[in-house]
C-alpha positions as CSV (number, residue, x, y, z in Angstrom):
1,M,23.5,-58.8,-40.1
2,N,23.8,-55.3,-41.6
3,Y,24.6,-52.8,-38.8
4,R,24.9,-49.9,-41.3
5,L,21.2,-49.1,-41.4
6,P,20.8,-48.6,-37.6
7,K,23.8,-46.3,-37.6
8,L,22.4,-44.2,-40.4
9,G,19.1,-43.9,-38.6
10,L,20.8,-42.8,-35.4
11,L,22.8,-40.2,-37.4
12,A,19.6,-38.9,-39.0
13,I,17.8,-38.6,-35.6
14,I,20.8,-36.6,-34.2
15,T,20.8,-34.3,-37.2
16,C,17.1,-33.5,-37.0
17,A,17.4,-32.8,-33.3
18,A,20.2,-30.4,-33.9
19,L,18.3,-28.6,-36.7
20,A,15.2,-28.3,-34.4
21,K,17.3,-26.8,-31.6
22,A,19.2,-24.2,-33.7
23,P,16.5,-21.6,-34.0
24,A,15.8,-21.7,-30.3
25,Q,19.4,-21.1,-29.5
26,E,19.6,-18.2,-31.9
27,T,16.4,-16.6,-30.5
28,N,17.2,-17.0,-26.8
29,A,20.9,-16.1,-27.1
30,P,21.7,-12.8,-25.2
31,P,21.9,-10.0,-27.8
32,E,25.2,-8.4,-28.4
33,A,25.5,-4.6,-27.9
34,I,25.2,-2.7,-31.2
35,P,26.9,0.7,-31.5
36,I,24.8,3.8,-32.3
37,G,24.1,4.0,-36.0
38,I,25.0,0.4,-36.8
39,E,22.3,-1.9,-38.0
40,G,21.6,-4.8,-35.7
41,S,19.7,-8.0,-36.4
42,R,17.5,-10.4,-34.4
43,R,15.7,-13.5,-35.5
44,V,12.6,-14.3,-33.3
45,V,9.5,-16.5,-33.5
46,L,6.3,-14.7,-32.6
47,P,2.8,-16.1,-32.3
48,G,-0.2,-14.9,-34.2
49,E,-0.7,-13.1,-37.5
50,K,2.0,-11.1,-39.2
51,F,3.2,-8.0,-37.5
52,E,4.4,-4.8,-39.0
53,A,7.1,-2.3,-37.9
54,A,5.7,0.7,-36.1
55,P,5.9,4.1,-37.9
56,V,9.0,6.1,-37.2
57,G,8.6,9.5,-35.4
58,D,10.8,12.5,-35.2
59,K,11.9,11.5,-31.7
60,S,12.2,7.7,-32.2
61,K,15.2,6.3,-30.4
62,I,14.9,3.0,-32.4
63,I,14.1,2.4,-36.1
64,L,12.8,-1.1,-36.7
65,R,12.2,-2.8,-40.0
66,I,11.1,-6.3,-40.8
67,H,13.6,-7.7,-43.2
68,D,11.8,-11.0,-43.9
69,V,9.1,-13.2,-42.5
70,F,8.9,-17.0,-42.7
71,P,6.0,-19.4,-41.7
72,H,6.9,-21.3,-38.5
73,G,4.0,-23.7,-38.0
74,T,1.1,-21.6,-36.6
75,D,3.6,-18.8,-35.8
76,H,6.0,-16.7,-37.8
77,R,9.7,-16.3,-37.8
78,Y,10.9,-12.7,-38.2
79,D,14.2,-11.4,-39.3
80,L,14.3,-8.0,-37.5
81,R,16.7,-5.2,-38.4
82,Y,17.1,-2.1,-36.2
83,F,19.1,1.1,-35.8
84,G,19.6,2.8,-32.4
85,F,20.2,6.5,-31.9
86,V,20.4,6.7,-28.1
87,P,22.4,4.2,-25.9
88,G,20.3,2.0,-23.7
89,E,18.3,-1.1,-23.3
90,Y,15.2,-1.5,-25.6
91,D,12.4,-4.0,-26.3
92,L,11.8,-4.4,-30.0
93,A,8.4,-5.9,-29.2
94,Q,7.2,-2.3,-28.4
95,Y,8.1,-1.3,-31.9
96,L,5.8,-3.8,-33.6
97,R,2.2,-3.2,-34.7
98,N,-0.7,-5.3,-35.8
99,A,-2.0,-5.0,-39.4
100,D,-4.7,-2.6,-38.2
101,G,-2.0,-0.4,-36.5
102,T,-2.8,-1.3,-32.9
103,A,-0.1,-2.4,-30.5
104,P,0.1,-6.2,-30.0
105,T,-0.4,-7.7,-26.5
106,N,1.2,-10.6,-24.7
107,L,4.3,-10.6,-26.9
108,P,7.5,-11.9,-25.3
109,P,10.2,-9.2,-24.9
110,I,12.8,-8.9,-27.6
111,P,15.6,-7.1,-25.7
112,V,18.4,-5.3,-27.6
113,H,21.3,-3.2,-26.3
114,I,22.5,0.0,-28.0
115,S,25.9,1.1,-26.9
116,G,27.6,4.5,-27.3
117,I,30.6,5.0,-29.6
118,L,32.6,6.8,-27.0
119,P,33.4,5.5,-23.5
120,E,31.2,6.7,-20.6
121,D,34.2,8.5,-19.0
122,H,35.2,10.2,-22.2
123,D,36.1,13.9,-21.8
124,G,34.6,14.9,-25.2
125,M,38.0,15.5,-26.9
126,L,38.1,14.0,-30.4
127,I,41.8,14.4,-30.8
128,D,44.6,13.8,-28.4
129,E,46.0,16.8,-26.6
130,E,49.7,17.0,-27.1
131,A,51.8,18.5,-24.4
132,G,53.1,21.9,-25.2
133,D,50.2,23.0,-27.4
134,F,48.8,26.4,-26.6
135,M,45.3,26.0,-25.2
136,L,42.7,28.6,-24.4
137,S,41.3,28.0,-21.0
138,G,37.9,29.4,-19.8
139,S,35.1,30.7,-21.8
140,Y,35.6,31.6,-25.5
141,T,33.3,34.6,-25.0
142,A,35.5,35.8,-22.1
143,W,38.6,35.6,-24.3
144,L,36.9,37.6,-27.0
145,I,35.9,40.3,-24.5
146,G,39.4,40.4,-23.1
147,L,41.0,40.7,-26.6
148,G,38.6,43.5,-27.4
149,G,39.6,45.3,-24.3
150,V,43.3,45.1,-25.1
151,W,42.6,46.3,-28.6
152,L,40.7,49.3,-27.3
153,L,43.5,50.2,-24.9
154,A,46.0,50.0,-27.7
155,A,43.9,52.0,-30.2
156,W,42.7,54.7,-27.8
157,P,45.9,56.8,-28.0
158,L,45.8,56.7,-31.8
159,F,42.2,57.7,-31.7
160,L,42.9,60.7,-29.5
161,L,45.8,61.8,-31.8
162,G,43.6,61.5,-34.9
163,R,40.5,63.1,-33.4
164,K,40.1,66.7,-34.3
165,K,38.8,69.1,-31.7
166,K,35.2,70.1,-32.3
167,T,35.2,73.4,-34.2
168,S,32.8,75.8,-35.6
169,L,32.1,76.3,-39.3
170,G,34.8,78.9,-39.7
171,Q,37.4,76.7,-38.1
172,V,36.6,73.8,-40.5
173,D,38.0,76.0,-43.3
174,G,41.3,76.5,-41.3
175,D,40.3,79.7,-39.3
176,D,42.1,78.4,-36.2
177,S,45.4,78.8,-38.1
178,P,48.0,81.1,-36.5
179,D,47.0,84.0,-38.8
180,L,43.3,84.2,-39.4
181,A,43.6,87.7,-40.8
182,E,45.7,86.4,-43.7
183,R,43.0,83.9,-44.6
184,L,40.4,86.6,-44.5
185,R,42.4,89.0,-46.6
186,P,41.6,87.6,-50.1
187,L,37.9,87.5,-49.4
188,V,37.9,91.0,-47.9
189,E,39.8,92.4,-50.9
190,Q,37.4,90.8,-53.3
191,A,34.5,92.2,-51.4
192,A,36.0,95.7,-51.4
193,N,36.5,95.4,-55.2
194,G,33.0,94.2,-55.8
195,T,34.1,90.8,-57.2
196,L,33.2,88.6,-54.3
197,D,30.4,86.2,-55.3
198,T,27.6,84.9,-53.1
199,D,29.5,81.8,-52.0
200,G,32.5,83.8,-51.1
201,R,30.5,86.2,-49.0
202,A,28.8,83.3,-47.2
203,R,32.2,81.8,-46.4
204,L,33.6,85.1,-45.2
205,E,30.6,85.7,-42.9
206,R,30.9,82.1,-41.5
207,M,34.6,82.7,-40.7
208,V,33.8,86.0,-39.0
209,F,30.8,84.7,-37.1
210,S,32.8,81.7,-35.9
211,H,35.7,83.7,-34.8
212,W,33.6,86.0,-32.6
213,R,31.4,83.2,-31.3
214,E,34.5,81.6,-29.9
215,R,36.1,84.8,-28.7
216,L,33.0,86.2,-27.0
217,D,31.9,82.7,-25.8
218,L,28.6,82.9,-27.6
219,P,26.3,79.8,-28.2
220,E,26.9,78.1,-31.6
221,D,23.2,77.4,-32.0
222,G,22.1,81.0,-31.5
223,D,20.0,83.0,-33.9
224,V,22.2,84.2,-36.9
225,A,20.3,87.5,-37.4
226,E,20.6,88.3,-33.7
227,L,24.3,87.5,-33.8
228,H,24.8,89.7,-36.9
229,H,23.1,92.6,-35.1
230,Q,25.2,92.0,-31.9
231,L,28.4,92.0,-33.8
232,K,27.6,95.1,-35.9
233,V,27.5,97.2,-32.7
234,H,30.7,95.5,-31.3
235,D,33.7,97.9,-31.3
236,E,36.1,95.4,-33.1
237,A,33.7,93.2,-35.1
238,G,31.5,96.0,-36.3
239,P,33.8,97.8,-38.8
240,L,34.3,94.8,-41.1
241,L,30.5,93.9,-41.1
242,H,29.6,97.6,-41.8
243,G,32.2,97.6,-44.6
244,L,30.6,94.5,-46.2
245,E,27.2,96.2,-46.3
246,D,28.7,99.4,-47.7
247,W,30.6,97.6,-50.5
248,L,27.6,95.9,-51.7
249,H,25.9,99.2,-52.5
250,R,28.9,100.9,-54.2
251,P,30.0,100.5,-57.8
252,P,32.8,98.0,-58.0
253,G,36.3,99.4,-57.3
254,T,35.1,102.7,-55.8
255,A,35.5,101.8,-52.1
256,T,38.5,103.2,-50.2
257,V,39.4,100.5,-47.6
258,D,42.1,100.2,-45.0
259,I,42.2,96.4,-45.1
260,P,45.1,96.0,-42.5
261,A,43.0,98.1,-40.0
262,L,39.9,96.0,-40.6
263,L,41.8,92.8,-40.1
264,A,43.7,93.8,-37.1
265,P,41.1,92.3,-34.6
266,Y,41.6,88.9,-36.4
267,R,45.3,88.8,-35.9
268,R,46.5,86.8,-32.9
269,P,48.8,88.5,-30.5
270,E,52.4,87.5,-31.0
């Protein structure tokens, strides 16, 4: 009697049973956690017509695509591929659509788990902090404000040293020097000789007006014509201004001028 045929038949029955059970084990096996950004895969058998992956929106937490579909009797076997962007538990059945775009009903859940890359108790540091390294504690903005304050304190004395005292037009030309009379002398001599041009006379008048504004404590924004009239009647300022007007109407070189006497009010007392 040949016992080989029954043994071969038994082996074939066992093999067919194993092949029939393999898909069910793969489908029902608990899914492994897939890290964010890593493609996961699930193979499931779903009833009805072929399904499509739902469109992806700007705020989708899962991107699902159907890699392949196989007939499975009256059902279909799907090879699903997915990416997760937010850790959590998801049901891929919610990301399937009918051919007409409607959401399918009565589908079994297809759970997947998306895990984060960093541990839940991670402090957010991407590199190890070594002991002894200099670390800035507190707000970055607060540190910037503090450094700015230190810089201002250090620079303020230099600013005060370099800042010039606000002066009038005459003082800008150096009229606050120890001897204003010596600065006026070349202009006065040219005026007396009739060789002072328009720019020179304007500069001379600015220096004189500025000197008397400061000395008589007159407002800098006052009317120039009124100031000229006021200075002409002044005992010390008047002689030089009268001399300027007189020299303009004389032939050049004919004026007899006592320049030291005219400039005496502009000399600072020693």
